[in-house]
C-alpha positions in Angstrom: -13.3 4.4 14.7 -14.6 1.2 15.7 -13.1 -0.6 18.7 -11.0 0.8 21.7 -7.9 2.5 22.5 -7.0 3.8 18.9 -4.7 6.7 18.0 -5.3 9.0 14.9 -3.3 11.8 14.2 -4.7 12.4 10.6 -7.9 12.7 8.8 -9.7 10.8 6.1 -8.9 7.3 7.5 -10.5 4.2 9.1 -9.6 2.6 12.2 -11.1 -0.7 13.6 -9.9 -3.2 16.0 -7.8 -2.7 19.2 -5.2 -0.2 20.1 -4.1 0.4 16.4 -2.4 3.6 15.2 -3.3 5.8 12.3 -0.9 8.6 11.3 -1.1 8.7 7.5 -3.6 10.9 5.6 -6.4 8.6 4.0 -4.8 5.4 5.5 -6.6 2.8 7.2 -6.5 -0.1 9.7 -9.5 -2.3 9.5 -8.8 -4.8 12.1 -6.5 -6.6 14.3 -4.4 -5.2 17.3 -1.3 -3.0 17.7 -1.1 -2.3 14.0 0.2 1.1 12.5 -0.7 2.8 9.1 1.7 5.7 8.9 2.0 6.2 5.2 -0.3 8.2 3.2 -2.9 5.8 1.9 -1.4 2.9 3.6 -3.5 0.1 4.9 -3.2 -2.7 7.4 -6.2 -5.2 7.0 -5.6 -7.1 10.2 -3.3 -9.2 12.3 -1.1 -8.2 15.1 1.8 -5.5 15.3 2.0 -4.9 11.6 3.3 -1.7 10.1 2.5 0.0 6.6 4.7 3.0 6.5 5.2 3.4 2.6 3.0 5.4 0.5 0.1 3.4 -0.7 1.6 0.2 1.2 -0.4 -2.6 2.4 -0.2 -5.4 5.0 -3.0 -8.0 4.7 -2.4 -9.8 8.0 -0.1 -11.9 10.1 2.2 -10.7 12.8 5.1 -8.3 13.0 5.0 -7.7 9.2 6.3 -4.3 7.6 5.5 -2.7 4.2 7.8 0.3 4.1 8.5 0.8 0.3 6.0 2.9 -1.9 3.2 0.5 -3.1 4.8 -2.3 -1.2 2.8 -5.3 0.1 3.0 -8.1 2.6 0.1 -10.6 2.3 0.6 -12.3 5.7 2.9 -14.6 7.5 5.4 -13.6 10.5 8.1 -11.0 10.6 8.2 -10.4 6.6 9.5 -7.1 5.0 8.8 -5.3 1.7 11.0 -2.4 1.5 11.6 -1.5 -2.2 8.9 0.3 -4.3 6.5 -2.0 -5.4 8.0 -5.0 -3.4 6.1 -7.8 -2.2 
């Protein structure tokens, strides 16, 4: 863990930034604030208030984005959703 006020409930992950949550196994939040990686192998690369909840899902940045489908991805922007399997 790098930064302050993080919460981690799983193992094998990476947390950086401020006040981020990691609850997926081998998930990562590598920057930003108030981001959540709850899917196994999910990742949030930065931004603010983003969520990656699908298995292997990713959010690369922006604000209030959600990747909830398996292997779904959101590249950035504001308030975007990727909910189907492999959606982007």
